[in-house]
C-alpha positions in Angstrom: 0.1 -0.3 0.0 1.2 3.6 -1.1 0.5 5.5 1.7 0.3 10.1 1.2 2.9 11.4 2.3 3.2 15.6 2.2 5.8 17.4 0.7 6.4 21.1 1.2 8.4 23.1 -1.4 10.2 26.2 -1.8 11.2 27.2 -5.0 13.8 30.2 -6.3 15.2 31.5 -8.9 12.8 33.7 -11.7 9.9 31.9 -10.8 7.2 35.1 -10.6 5.5 36.2 -14.0 6.6 32.8 -15.9 3.4 30.6 -15.3 4.8 28.6 -12.7 1.7 28.7 -10.6 -0.5 27.6 -13.4 2.1 24.8 -14.8 2.2 23.7 -11.5 -1.4 23.5 -10.7 -1.6 21.4 -14.8 0.7 19.1 -13.2 -1.0 18.5 -10.0 -4.3 18.1 -11.5 -3.5 15.8 -14.2 -1.5 13.8 -11.3 -4.3 14.0 -8.8 -2.3 15.8 -6.5 -4.1 18.1 -4.0 -3.2 21.7 -2.2 -2.1 24.5 -3.4 1.1 27.0 -4.6 1.2 30.4 -4.0 3.8 33.4 -4.9 5.7 34.5 -2.0 6.6 38.3 -1.0 10.3 37.4 -1.2 10.4 36.6 -4.6 10.0 32.5 -4.3 6.8 29.9 -5.0 5.8 27.6 -2.1 4.7 24.5 -2.6 2.6 22.6 -0.5 1.4 19.1 -1.7 -0.2 15.5 -0.9 -0.5 12.5 -2.7 1.1 9.2 -2.9 5.0 9.1 -3.4 4.8 8.2 -7.2 2.7 10.7 -7.6 4.5 13.4 -5.3 7.8 11.9 -7.2 6.4 12.8 -10.7 5.3 16.5 -9.9 9.1 17.1 -8.7 10.1 15.6 -11.7 7.3 17.4 -14.4 7.8 20.3 -12.8 12.1 20.2 -12.9 10.9 19.7 -16.7 8.5 22.0 -17.4 10.1 24.8 -15.4 13.6 24.4 -16.5 15.7 27.4 -17.0 13.3 28.9 -14.4 13.8 27.1 -11.1 17.8 27.6 -9.9 17.1 25.4 -6.6 14.2 23.8 -4.5 14.1 23.0 -0.5 11.5 20.2 -0.1 10.6 18.6 3.3 8.7 15.1 2.9 6.4 14.9 6.0 3.4 12.5 6.2 -0.1 13.5 5.0 -2.3 15.4 6.7 -5.8 15.0 4.3 -6.4 18.8 4.7 -6.6 19.0 1.1 -9.5 18.3 -1.2 -8.1 19.5 -4.8 -6.0 21.6 -6.2 -5.3 25.4 -5.8 -3.7 28.5 -6.9 -3.6 30.7 -3.4 -3.2 34.1 -3.8 
């Protein structure tokens, strides 16, 4: 059984104004990942996602491929899922 996990990711680089949040939303919904993505005031992007380990690894891989050239670094923290998200959304 593949237990649900949570990832909290902070993306740095040229990640504002390049379609990052909309790309993350599209990828997450395609994979069935729940959570949110939002721009932070310091110029980074925060993503909080829940799903199976396989889904989350696919999310990270797809974001890396789709946003290649914009992301300079990502800080990823893995945690147990809380089940608090019903879907994936862009937060403002």
